[in-house]
C-alpha positions in Angstrom: 96.1 97.7 90.1 96.8 100.3 87.3 93.4 101.9 87.5 93.2 102.5 91.1 96.5 104.1 91.5 95.4 106.9 89.3 92.6 107.9 91.2 94.4 107.8 94.3 96.8 110.2 93.1 94.5 112.3 92.1 92.3 112.7 95.3 95.7 113.1 97.1 96.5 116.1 95.3 93.3 118.2 95.0 93.9 120.8 96.9 97.7 120.9 97.6 99.9 122.0 94.7 102.3 124.5 92.8 104.9 122.7 91.1 108.0 123.4 89.3 107.5 123.2 85.5 108.4 119.2 84.6 110.6 118.2 82.3 110.1 115.5 79.6 112.7 113.1 81.8 110.4 114.3 85.2 109.4 110.8 87.2 107.8 113.3 89.5 103.8 113.6 89.5 103.6 117.3 89.7 100.6 119.8 90.7 100.7 123.5 90.7 97.8 125.6 92.1 98.3 129.2 92.7 98.8 128.8 96.3 101.0 125.7 96.3 103.2 123.4 94.7 103.3 119.4 95.1 106.1 116.9 93.7 105.6 113.2 94.4 108.8 110.9 93.2 107.2 107.8 91.5 109.5 104.8 91.5 108.3 101.1 91.2 106.3 100.3 94.0 106.8 103.7 95.6 105.6 107.0 96.2 107.0 109.7 98.0 107.6 113.3 99.2 107.8 115.1 102.5 103.8 115.2 102.7 103.6 111.4 101.8 105.1 107.8 101.6 102.6 105.1 99.8 104.1 101.7 99.2 102.3 99.6 96.6 102.5 95.8 97.3 100.4 93.3 95.3 97.0 94.4 95.7 97.6 96.7 98.9 98.4 100.2 99.3 100.0 101.3 102.7 101.7 104.2 104.1 101.2 107.7 105.3 99.9 111.0 103.4 99.3 114.4 104.9 100.1 113.1 108.5 96.9 110.6 108.1 97.6 106.7 107.8 96.6 104.8 104.2 95.7 101.4 104.4 94.0 100.0 101.1 93.2 97.1 99.4 92.2 96.3 95.9 89.8 93.6 94.8 87.8 93.4 91.8 88.7 97.1 90.6 87.4 98.3 94.0 89.6 100.3 96.5 88.5 99.6 100.1 90.2 100.6 103.4 90.8 103.8 105.3 92.7 107.0 104.3 93.2 108.8 107.8 90.3 107.2 110.0 88.1 107.9 107.0 86.5 105.1 104.7 87.6 104.4 101.3 85.1 102.5 99.2 86.2 103.6 95.2 85.5 101.6 92.3 88.1 102.4 89.5 87.5 101.1 86.2 89.6 101.7 82.9 87.9 101.7 79.3 89.3 102.3 76.1 91.7 104.8 77.6 89.5 106.5 80.1 90.0 106.0 84.1 87.3 106.5 85.9 87.2 106.8 89.8 83.7 106.9 91.8 82.8 106.7 95.2 84.1 107.8 98.4 88.0 108.3 99.4 88.5 109.3 102.8 84.8 109.9 103.6 84.7 112.3 100.6 83.0 112.0 97.4 84.8 111.4 94.6 84.2 111.4 90.8 87.3 111.4 88.6 87.8 111.2 84.7 91.4 110.9 83.5 92.2 110.5 79.7 94.8 111.3 77.5 92.9 114.5 77.1 91.7 115.6 80.2 91.5 115.2 83.9 87.9 116.3 85.1 85.3 115.7 88.2 85.3 115.8 91.8 88.0 114.9 94.4 86.5 115.8 97.9 85.6 119.6 98.0 87.4 120.5 95.1 86.3 120.0 91.2 88.8 120.0 88.5 88.7 120.8 84.4 92.3 120.4 83.3 92.5 119.4 79.4 96.2 118.2 78.3 98.5 120.7 76.7 101.4 118.7 75.7 102.8 115.0 76.9 101.6 114.2 80.1 100.8 117.6 81.0 97.1 119.0 81.9 96.1 122.5 82.5 93.3 124.5 83.5 91.1 125.4 86.7 89.7 124.3 89.9 87.3 125.0 92.4 87.6 124.1 96.1 84.8 125.7 97.9 83.7 129.1 96.7 87.4 129.7 95.5 88.2 129.3 91.9 92.0 128.6 90.7 92.6 129.3 86.9 95.9 128.5 87.0 96.3 124.5 87.8 98.5 122.3 86.3 99.2 118.7 86.6 102.0 116.7 85.2 101.9 113.1 85.2 104.7 110.9 84.5 104.3 108.0 81.9 105.4 105.4 84.5 102.6 106.3 86.6 100.1 106.8 84.0 100.6 102.9 83.3 99.4 101.8 86.6 95.9 102.4 87.3 95.8 101.5 90.9 98.9 103.8 91.7 97.8 106.8 90.0 94.1 106.5 91.3 95.3 106.2 94.9 97.7 109.3 94.0 95.4 111.4 92.6 92.5 110.7 94.9 94.8 112.2 98.0 96.5 114.9 95.9 93.3 116.4 94.6 91.3 116.5 97.6 93.9 118.5 99.8 
């Protein structure tokens, strides 16, 4: 479940964020862009913010994100189900500290790579290239359609980085907005 969480978080965050600078004790997943800020509170089996509330139980993810229902099941490293009314079929693998999420999320193409050094790839209409700048904080650029944003930062709390399914889910949703 650890692998899938990372990918989902990434896709969720794709187009939405401009968060406050995180501190070392921050338990928020923070995404900051030129236009927007998003901080998602991370607790044991719940991710929450005004824009989303996701519950992780056993091999399922359920809740709401950006006004759309989320209903996912993980089996054999594949997240399947729906985000909104659109399909999710995302293969999530973790090999030597590199998390890969490849497939579709909410009917949009996803191809994300998350490692201790970078977060890169495509989530829906957005492409990312973020490099580690400090512990758990990535900075760089993204392109959404024909618009490039050179000031993007992403903070992933260590409690979330340990849970692949939660991280994959959150990134998939956030990065694709």
